N, C-alpha and C positions, 0 to 999 in steps of 0.2 A: 424335134426329138432330141432329148438330152444325149450327149456323147457318153457311152458307157465307160470309156477310158477315164473321163473326168470323175465319174462316180467312184471308180476303183482308186483313183488318186486321192480322192477325198477320204475314203476309208483308210487308206494307207497313212495319210497324215494324222488321222485320229489315233490310229494304232501307235504310231511313233510318239505322238504326244503323250499317250497313256504310258507307254513304256518308259518315257523320260521321267514320269512322276513317281515311279517305283511300283512295287507290288502290294502295297498296303491294301487290305480288303475293302476299306471304305472308299479309297481312291479308285480301286478296280470297279466297284459298283458305279461310281460316278462316270467313269470312262465308258462302261457298258451302256449306261443311260444315254451318254452323248452319241454313241454309235446308233442306238435305237432311235433317238430323236432325229438323227441325220437321215436315216433310212425312211422314217415316217414322213419327214418334211419333203423328201424327194418324191415319195409316192403321192403325197397330197398335191405336189406341183404337177405331176403327170396327169392326175385326175382332173384338176382344174383346167389344165391346158387342153385336155381332150374334150371337155364338156363345153367350154366357152369359146373355143377356137371357131372363127367364122367358117362356114362351109366353103369349100374350094369349088369354084365354078370355072368353066372354060367354054371354048367355042362349041364343043359338042353339046353342053348343057343349054347353051343359049340358042343354037341354031339347028341342031340335029335331032332333038327329041320332039316327037309330036306333042301338041298342046295337052291332050287328055292325059297322056302318060306323064308329061312334065308336072301337071297338077297333082296327080297321084303321088309322084315322087316327093313333091314339096310337102304334102300332107304327112307322108310317112316320115320324112326327115324331121318335121315339126314334132311329131309324137315321140320320136326317138330322143330328140333334144330334151323334151319335157321329162321323159323317163330318166334320162341321164342326170338331169338336175335334181330330181327326187332322190336318185341314188346317191348324189353328192351329199345331200343332207345326212343320209344314213352313214355314209363313209366318214363324214366329219365327226359324227357322234362316236363311231368306232375308233377313229384315230385319237379323239380327245381322251377316250377311256384308256387307250394304249399308252398315251403320253402320261396320263395320271399314274398308271401303274409303274412307269419307269422312274417317277420321282422318288428319291430316297425319303423314307419316313423320317419325321422329326426325331432326332436322336434322344434317347432316354438314358439317363445316367443311372448307374447302380445306386448312387446316393439318393436319387429321387425315388427309386423303387423302395429302398429301405425306409425312407421317410414316409412313403405312402403306406407301407405295411404297418408302421407305428400308428399313423393317423387312422387307418382302417380299424385297428384295435381300439383306439380311443373312441371311435364312433360305434364300436361294437357291431359292425356290419355282419359278422359271422353268425351271431346269435339269431338274428331274424332271417337271414338268407340261407340257413341250413336246416333242413327238415330233420326230424328225429330219425336217426339211422341213415341220413342222406349224405351225399358228398358235400364238402365245404363250398359254400357260396352258390350251390346249384338250385337253391330256392325250394319252394313247396311247403314251407312251414305255414300252418293255419293260424291266422290272427282273427279272433272273434271280436265283433263289435256289436253295439246295439242295433245295427242296421243290416246284419248278415255277417258274412265272413269273407276274408281275403286270403289268398295264398301268395306268399312272397315270390317274386320273380327270380329267375336264374341270372346271376350277374357274373358268371364265368365267361371267358372269351370265346365260348362256342359261337360260331357265326350264325347258326340257324335258330337256336333256342336261347342263347344268352346275349351278351353285349359285344360279340365279336365284330359286328359291323358298325358299332357306334364309334363316333369320333370323340375327341376330347371335348369339343364344343357341345356335342349331344349330351355327354355326361354332365358337364357343367350346367347346362340348361335344366337338366332333371333335378339336380341338387339345389341350384340357386333359384330357379324360376318355378319348379314344380310342374314342368311340362315334359312329356316323354318324347321319344324319337319321332313318333307319328304326329306330334304337335298337339296331343290331347292333354287336358289337365289331369294331373295325378291325384290320387286320393291321399289324405294325410296319414294313412297307416304307414306310409313312407314319410318320415318326419322332415319333409323339406322345409316346413315352417321354422325349423331350427337350423337345418343345414344351409339355409340361405345366408347364414352369418359366417360361413366358412370362406376363407380367402380363395381366390382363383388358383393361386400357386398350390395350396393344400389340396384342393379338389383335383387338380391335374396330377398331383403326386399319388393320390388314392387311385385314380384311373390307371396310372402307369403301373402301380402294383397289381391291380386286378387283371391287367393284361398278361401278367406272368403266372397267374394261378392255373391249375390244370383245367382245360376246357372240359365241361361235362354236358353231354347231350341230354337235356331234361326239359321238355316242353311243359310249361305250367299255364293252366287256365286261371288267371289271377282273380278275376272279378266274380264273386259269388254273393254280392250284396242283394238285398231285397229290392223290389220295385218300390219307388222310382229311383232309389239311390244307386242302382246299377247303371243308370244313365249318366254318363260323365258330364253332361251339360248341367247336372245338378250341382257341380262343383263351382259354377260361376258365382252363385250367391255366397257359398261358404268362403271362397277366396276373398270376396269383397268385404265380408264381415271380419274374417279372422287371420288373413295372411298379409303380412307386411314384408316385402322383399327388401333385402339390404345386408351387405357385409358388416360384420361387427366393427364398430368404431371404438377404440380405446378411450377410456375416461381419463383425461389429463390430470384430474384431481386425485386419482388413485395410484397406487404403486404398480410397478410392472408386474409383480407377482399376482396382485388382485386382478389385473386386466387379463393376464394369462388364465387365471382360474375362471373368470367370467366367460372367456372365449371357449374354454373346454366344457364348462357346465351348461352354458346357454346355447352352444353351437354343436360341436362334435359329440359331446356326451348326451345331449338332449335330455337331461335329467328331468326337467319339468314335464316332459311328455308322459311320464308315468306318475310323478309325484304331485301333480296338480289336478284338481277335480275338473270335470268337463260338464257342460250343460247338455240339454236335450238335443242340440244340433251338432254336438261333437266339438264345440269350441270351448276354450278354457273359461272357467268362472272368474269373473272380474275380482281382483284384489284377493285371490286365494292361491296365488302361486306357491308351490312347494309345501302346501299344508297337508298333503297326503291324499291318496285316491285309490279306488279299487282298480285292479287290473288282472284279468284272467282268473278271477276268484280270489286273488291275494289282495293285500292292502299295502300299497307303497307308502312308506312312513313319512311323517312330517319332517321336513329338512330345514324348517325355520329355527329361530333361536328360542322357541318356546322351551322353558325349563323342564316341563313335565313330559310332553310328548315329542319334543323336537331335539335339537342339538345344543340347547342352551347350556347344559351341564358338561358338554364335551369341549376339550381343548382342540386346537388345530392339529396337534400331534395325534390325539385320539382319533380324529376323523381320518387323517391320512393313513394311520395304521389299519383302521377298519377297511378303508377302500382297498388297501394293498393285500390284506390277509383275511379279512372277514372276522377278525378277532376284535373284541371291544365290549362296549356297553350293551350291544344287542347282537343279534345273529342274522346273517343274510339268509333269507328263505325265498323259495319260489324264483321269480324272475331276477331278483337281486343277487341270488347265489350265482346265476348264470353270468350276470354282469361282472361280478368279481372274478369268476373262473375264466371267462373268455376275453375280458377287456381290461379291467382296472389293475389287475396284478402285473400287467405288462408295462404299465406306465412308469415313468421315472419318479423318484422320490420328490424331485423338484416340482413336477407337474401335479402330483397328488397333494402336496402341501399348498400349491397355488389354488387348487380346487377347494381344499379345506378352508383356506383363508376367505375365499369368496362365499362359501356356504355359511360361514360364521357371521357374515355381514348381513344375511337375510333377516329382516325383523320378524318377531313373533306375531302371529295372528291372534288377537285377543279373543276372537270368537270361539276358538277351540277350548278356552278355559271355562266356558259355560257348561252347566249341567254336569258338574263333577259328581262323584259317587254318593249315593244315598244308602240307606240300610239294605243289607243283603240277607234275605230270609233263608237262603240255601247255604250260608257260609259253613255251617257245621258239617253238612254232607260233603261239601267241596274239600274241606280240610281233611276229612277221613280218606276220601278218594285220592287226594294228592299224596298223603302219607303212604298209602298202599302202592301207588303206581308211579310216582314221580320223584319222591324224596331221595330214593337211592342214588340217583344221578345228580339231580339239581339241588340236593341237600334240603334239610328241614327249614333252613333260613332263606332259601331261594338264592343262595350265593354261588351255587354250582362248584365246579373245580376248574380253576384257571387253565385254559388251553385244552381242556378235555370235554367238559360239560358246561354249556353256557349258563350264566346266571340269569335268573328271571326277575330279580329285584332291579328295578330301573331299566328293564329291557324294553326297547322301543317297540318290538313286536307285541309285547304284552300290553303296553300302555297305549297303543294306537286307538284312535277314536272308533275304529271298526275292528271287532274281534275276529275278523275272517281268518287272519293268519294262524291264530291258535287252532281253529277248527281244521284248517288245511294240514297243519303239522301233526296234530294228534291223530287225525284220520289217515293221513298218507305217509307220515314219517318224513325224514329228510336224510339225504346221503351224507357221508363223511365230507368234511371240508377242511383241508389242511390237517392240523392235529386234532380237530374236533371229531369225536366219535359219532357215527351214524345213529339216528334215533329211529326205532322201529314204529310201525303203525299199531295203534290201539283200537282200530276199527272193529275188530272181532271181540275185544275184551270189554269195551265200554259202550253203553247205549247212548242215545242222543241226550237224554236228561243228565246223565253222569258227566258227559263231556262238557255240557253247558255249566254244570256246577263247578267243575275244575277250572274252567275258563274264568268264571266270575271270582273264584277264590284267588287265583294268581293275580288277577287284575286289581285286587283290593288288599293285598298282603305285602308285608315288608316295606312299607312306605309307598307302594304303588297306589295311585289315586285315580285310576281309570274307572269309568262307570261300569257297574255289574250288569251289563245289558245283554249278555249272551243268553240265547234261548235254545230250547230243544229243536224248535222249528228251523233255526239257522243251521244247527248241526245236521239235521235231516237233509237240508238243501245241499250241503257240501258232501254228504255221504253218497248222494245219487251219482252214478257214473256219468 
């Protein structure tokens, strides 16, 4: 049996040692952990000593106990020792958990948290992980796909419904490997196929920041995909075909600014996730990166150097200004307006110019030059409707009023290969952005044929060379709730 006086002496020595180190909060925590570990170690010693100590036998056990009673006692002792050893296993688990709780958490600096907040903005985490009217990062936003829909998860530090029980390694594995805390493959609605390019240090910083946001209790049932896509095993084939794991490696032949832009565009910003078309399996169409794609009924514009539908006529400064303010040769609508509002306007001018430099280097896709506009039999009707309903703001020449009403001449939304954005804007209107005035909905004033006529008129006027392919049936589809 351990001498209790020695135990007291041990605790006294720890206390003196702690006192000698000062009263700093961090040191105090370390000292308390030392005391706890000392107590835990002694308890563990006593348990082990009690379980594995050999039974004490004497003359009475050997000579005085009748044989039958002696056999019964031996069986009883054997069962007690077995039960004690089972109890020891449980005790070790409890003690191990207690020791783990006394370990001080890896320190997180305020600089790391600030950097993590900036990086989370660059990744636009808040736009997807915040439902309409919901708490920031608490999830619940619906993401529609051709295979059903998903609800975004809660990534606040709530321990039961968020990521409060996640470790930094869990978080890194999710972003870098596309595997969740339960070890299951994640769906690419969370763009881990882009986030895999982010460095470990940056992912750790984002995690450190998310640990500081307000915990929100919001349980989300994420998976609402149709059968058989709701079975996560179906992701095995998709990952084999379309997922390549790996952190971004700078190109030594390019400038530091270009590499920074590539890291932001191809990794954190995951721009191609919206601006590149996908095939029937949800993978990207080969050799069509950044050529534009449909998303949530909108059309994400061509970001290549195509002079007509892309960024070929834009300068680096034009692109950087547009990313920062939404002002420029086109207007951010739909999801892109959210990206400007929630993400890009918070980035530094240096980072925005780096992104612009990288985007300017993306070559044009010649395939989008095919099938340019032919004769438009509805042009006269479209011109009259435009004059009555649109020219007051956008002007008769389509030039708009700088900083107030966007120009339509040369506007990427108007020139896109898919006229979806025009229908969405005319039917739903758009909110104010910066100094730009809000646009009202014309859903009650114009029928589907009239909206199609206006769309074709603006797509073929003032030097615009998009195809006049808007139809009344397209307008009807977007008019439906």
